[in-house]
N, C-alpha and C positions, 0 to 999 in steps of 0.2 A: 504494500500500500504506500502511495506517495504521501509525503507530509503535506500539510495544508499550504505551506509556502510554495511548494512545487505545483500544487493544483491551480493556484491563482493565475499564472500565465496561460494555462490551458483553458480556463474558463473565459478569460478575457479574449483569447484567440477565437474561441467558439462563438462568443457574442459578436465579435467583429465580423466573423464569417457570415453569421445570420443577417447582420445589418447590411453586409455587402450584397447578399442574395436578395434582400428586400428591394423593391423598386417603386419609384414614384409614378411610373407609367407602365402600361403593358399593352400588348397588341392582342385584340380580340377578333374572333371570327364567328360568323354565323353562316349557315348554309340552308338556303331554301331549296327543298328537295321535291322533285316531281315523282311522287311515290309510285312504285309498281304495285298495283292492287291485286288482291286475290280474286278468284272467280267467286261471285256471290253463291253462297250455299248455306242451307240450314244445318247440314251435317258436318261434323268435324272431319278434316282431312287427316292423313297420317302425319305423325311427327316428322318424318323425313320430307314430306311435301311441304309442310309448314316451314321447316328449316331451309329448304331450297328457295322458297320465296324470300325469306328474310335475308338469305345470303345474297340474293340479287340486289336487294336494296342496300345491304351493307357494302357490296362491291362499289356502288356509287358513292356512298358516304365515305368509304376509305379513300377514294380518289380525292374527294374534297378535303379530307383531313390531312392527307399527305401534302397537298398544295398549300393549305393554310400553314402547316408547319414549315414548309419550304420558304414561305414568305415571312417567317418569324413570328407567327401567332403563338401565344402562350396558352390559349384556351379556345375551343370551338363548341358552339351549340348547334345541335341538329333538331329537326322539328318533332312535334307531337305526331304520333302515328307514322313516323318516318321509316320504321323498319317492317311493319306488317300491314299498314293501311287501316281500312275500316270495313264496313259491310259485314259486321259480325253479329251473331247471337251470343248469348252466354256460353252455350255449348260449343259453337264453332270456333270461338277464339281460344279455347282451352289448349290445343296443341302448340300455340304460339307463346304460351306463358312459361316462365321459369321461376324457381324459388330464389328470391333475392334476399340475402341476409342483411341484418343490420350492419352498417359499416364499422361498428366497434370491433368486429371480429378480426380486423386487420388482414384483409385478404387481397391477394393479387391473382385474379383468375387466370391470367396469362401464364403464370408459372405453376399454379396449383389448381387446374381446372375442375377436378372432380371432388374437391373438398366438401361441397354441399350438394352433391348429386349432379346430374347432367345440367350443364350450363353453357352450351356452345355459343349463345349470343353474348353473354357476359364475357366469356373467354375471348371472343374475337374483338369486342369493344376494348377490353383491357389491353390486348396486344396492339390495337391501333394506337392507343394512348402511349404505351410503353415504347413501341418501335419508332414512334415519331416525336417522343419527348414533349407531349402536349396534353393538357387537360381536355377530356372529351365528355360532353354531356349529351345523353340520348334518352329517348322515351321508349320504354318497353312495358311488358305486362308482368306483374308479380302474382303468384299464387300462394296461398297460405292455408294449410289444412285446419279444420276446426271440428268439434264434435258436439254431441247433444248437451254436454255440460255448459256450453255457451248458448244462452237463449237467443242470441242474434245469428247463430251459425246458419247459413243457407242450407236448403234441403240437400244439395249435392255435396255438402261436407267441406266446402272450401270457400275462402274469400278470394276475390279476383280484383286487383287494383290497377288502375292506370298509373304508371310509375315512371318517374325520372331517376336516372342514375348518373353519377359523375365518377370518372376515373382520373386519377392524377397522372402526372408525367411519368411515373414509374409503373402505371397500370393498376394502382391500388384503388379499390372501391372506397370513395371518401364521402359519398352522399347518396341517400335513397329517399325519394319523396313520393308519397301516395297522394294523388290528386284528390282534393277535398270537395271542390265545387264542380260536380259533374254537369256537363251540358246535356240538354234533353236528347234522348236517343242513345245515351251511353249505358244502356241497360245491361250490357255485357260485364260491367264493372260494379263493384260495391263501393259505397261511401265508407271511408275510414270512420272509426268510432269517435275519434277526436281529430281536430286539425293539427297538422304538424308544422313546426317552424324549423326548417332544415337549413343549417348554415355549415360552412367549412372555411378554414383559413388557408390562405395561399401566401407566397412571398409577395404577391401583388394585390393584397387586400382581402377583406372578408366578404364572402359570397353567400347568397341565398338562392333558393330555387323554388319555383312553382310553375303551374301549367295552365295556359290558355284562359278559360273562364274564371279561374282564381283571381285574375287581375282586377275584377270588378268588385271584389268583396274585401271586408276588413281582415278576415282570416283566410289565408295566411299573409296576404300581400302587404297590408299596412303594418301588421305585427313585425314582419321581417325588417322593414325599413325603420319604423318609428321606435320599436322596442328592442329589436336585436341589433340595430345600427349596422346593417350590412352596407358595404360600399357599392356592390354590383349585384344585380339580380339576373339569373339565367332563366330564360323564358321560352321553352319549347311550346309551340302553339299550332293549332289547325284552325285558323281564323277565317271565317267567312265574312267578307267585307259588307258593311251596311252603311251607306251614305245616309245622312250627311255627317254623322258624328262617330260612327263605329267602324270606319275604315282602319285597317291594321296599322299602317304607318302613321296615320293621323293620331289615333288614340294612344298607341304605345309611346310615341314621341311625347305627347302631352303628359302621359302618366310619369315618364321619367323626369320631365321638367317640374311637374307639380310635387313629386316626392323628393326631388333633388338627389337623384341616385342614377347610376348607370344601369341600363337595361339592354341585355343582349337577346333580341327577339328573332327566333328562327321559325318561319312559317312553312307549312306544306304548300305545294304548288299544284293547283288543280283548277283551271279556269272555268270548267263546267260547274263548279261549286263556288265560284267567286273567291277561291283561296289563293291569295298572293299577298305580298307585302312583308318584308323582313327588314331589320335595321339594327344598327348599333347606336344607341341613344345615350346622351349625357345630359346633365342638368341644364346646360346652356343650349340644348337642341341636338338634332340628329348629327352624328359624325359621318354616317353613310347609311343609305337605305336603298331599297329597290321595290318597285311596284310594277308588275308586268302581267297584263291580261291578254297579251297578243300572242305569246308563244308558250310552249309547254316545257321550256328548259329550266333546269335548276340554276342556282346562282350563288356564288360565294362572295361574301362581303368581309372586308378586313379593315380595321381602323385602330388608331392609337387612342387610349383612354387614360384619364387620371386614375391611379390606383385608389386614391382616397379623395373622392370628389368634394366632400364637405370641407376639406382643408385646402382645396385648390383656389388660387386667386381668381380663376375663371368661373368659379361657382357663383351663381346669382344669390343675392341676399334673401333672407326670409321675407315673406310677404304677408301683410295684413290684408286679406282678400276683400274685406268689406269696408276698409277705412275710408277710401275716397267716396264710395257710393253712399255711405251713410252721412257724409259730411256736407253733401250738396243738396240743394233743392231739386225736385224733379224737373227734368227738362220738359219742353213742350210735348204734349200728347195731341196728335192730330186726329182727324175724323176717319182715319183709315185702319182702325184697329179691327182685327177679325181673328177667328180661331182657325188653326191649321193643324194637321196631324203629321207628326214625325214618329215613325216606328210605333204606331198605335198610341202615342202620347199626345194629348191636346195642348198645343202651344198657343199662347197669346202673341199675335204678330201685329206689328204696325209697319206700314209701307214707307220706304224712303222715297218720297215724292219729289224731292228737290235735289240738286247736285251737291248740296252741303247743308250742314245744320246740326242741331242737337235734338235728340229724341230720348224719351223714356217709355218703357213698356213694363207693366207689372202683372204678376200673377201670384196670388196669396201673399206671402211675406217677401217675395223676391221682386225687386225692381232693377231693371237693367238699363244703364245709361250709355248712350252712344253719341260721340261727337265725330263727324266725318266730313270729308270733302272728296268727291269723285273727280278724277281727271276729266271725265266727260259723262254727262247723264244721257245714256242711250235709251231710245224709245223702245227698243226690242228686248231690253233686259230689266227685270224687276228684282229689287233687293228688299228684304224685310229685316227688322229687328225683332227677335223673338225671345220669349221667356217661358220656362217650364219649371214648376215647383210641385213635385208630386212623386207618387210611388209608381215606378215602372213595373209592369206585371207580365211582360211578354218574354218568354224564354228565360225565366228567372224573376226574382222580385228584389228590387233595390230602389232606394230613394234618390232622386236626382234634383238638382237645381242647375239649370242651364241658361246662360245668356249667350245669344248668338246673333251675329250679322250674317245673313244667309242669302245666297242667290236662289231664286225660284227657277224651275225648269222652263217656264214660259211666262207670258204676260197674264195668263189666267191665274188669278190669285188663289183659286181653289187647289192649284197644283203645288203651292208653296209648302215646303217640307219634304217633298218627294225627291228621290235621288237625282242628282245632276252632276256631270263630270266636266263640263266645259263652260267657260265664261269669257267675256271680252272686256268687262269693265275694270279699270284700274282705279285705285284709291290713292290720292296724294296724302291723305291723313285719315287715321281712325284712332279712336280711343274708346275702349269698351270696359265697363266695370259693372259690378252688381252687389246688391246687399245680401251677400251669402250668409247663411246661418252655419256653414261648415268651413273648417280650415283646409279641407281637402278639395282643392280646385285644380283642374288640369287645363292649361292654356295651349292653344294651337291655332295656327293660320294654315288654311289649305288653299292652294292655288289651283288654277285650271289644269285639267288633266292629271289630277291627283299628285300634285307636287307640294312638297313641304317648303318651308321658308326659313331654314336655320340662319340665324344672324340677322334677319330682316325685320324682326320685331323684338320687343322686350316687355317684361312685366315690371312695373314700378313697385316700390315698396308698399304703396298704398292700394295696390290691387288693380291698377289700370293696365290693360293690355294695349300697347301702342305700337305703331309702325316706326321704323328707324329711317326708312328711305322715303324721299318725297314722292316717288312714283313706284307703285308696286306692280307685280305681275297681276294678270286678271284673277280676281278673288272668287273662290267658291264659298268659303266660310271663314269667319273669325269667331272663335268659340272659347268660352270659359265653361268647362264641364265640371260641375260640382257633384260630389258624392257625400250625402249626409248619412253615414253608416248607422248612426244611432236610431234612425227612423225606419230602417229596413223592416 
């Protein structure tokens, strides 16, 4: 045994080495994958046929992982359903599932593949990470046996979970997350008994992970950021775009800005189901993103991020979302107020009838204030200021407060709130704010042809969303999307 004096230099050297390994920035990658789908069937296929399909998808993912590593990425996120697709019943998905252990077991499937029974998918993902020295996040299915002593045990004697896994650069399993908020139609999976807040440490920050529909709810999404204080969230998703507010790149970018955290969003790609839109998002806006409804190709995105965004000089300051809106008198309300429907929610709208001015529209406790100036008031395009304060009950139940400057699909006001992808009107100035009852507000500007506007707008400390440039690109929407979790 070495004397304590001899140990001291060794400890100092070890601490110095760890500090050297730690980094202020890192390179992140996401891959939007055009998933090879199984044939629709009500009957389970053989395990070998299931593995053959999964290997076809993993062949594609492996190519993306190798390329990401070649370009210096430290971590890559792949999509929800990216390995076996969808179109399953509870019975037919079973051959695709593996038993995924708790990461506390300290397991590298690549070097010890049979430790927990057959696990060819975990083995291959682990080897992809290990052979390319990169963290790999993927979405697969977990199966857990149960028996009659468990009153919640399904009749077939097993739980089945939509599951994310993360392997570190040595191939070790470092995270396992069971999706808590299942989307409608995911009847092949069980709900976990309790929500999980899954985190793991890396040399480039503290990470959390959740899946797709989870992002709209307090648990686990807000818990990870607000209570667990993660720096970066990994987000495998199979997101079906819904304009005007729930397009993937639009909402995911807004969420990252509102939560002041990095978000690595990897979507599946299937244009027939309106699935596209992946990105690498930071608190100050998108670092890179892709939205492609024209081709069926996959797409790799890579960008540099701050490892600790809250400590970065580029991180925007904290916002008091209702400070300005509560401090001013209502702007003028014209005679053009009417009700319109957005995704089954009844909005109160008021038309922008002039090329510039100040408007207020209210619904319940939410008043939305807009100051604006158009570069030109076009006769063939109509814009409205809208407010919604209520419980959304379609495809889930969650309470929203939304203020939006929105382009209508046509000059027919009854169409306002319906999806629209193109616009011609540019704004020289806009300032949008609202009397929000929640501190969870997600800001974003969406330009014509589903383009984001990183760096072209900012949120002031008092809650105003304003433009930075005197002339914008044609605007589809300027939105403050509020989530009042306590009212769900």
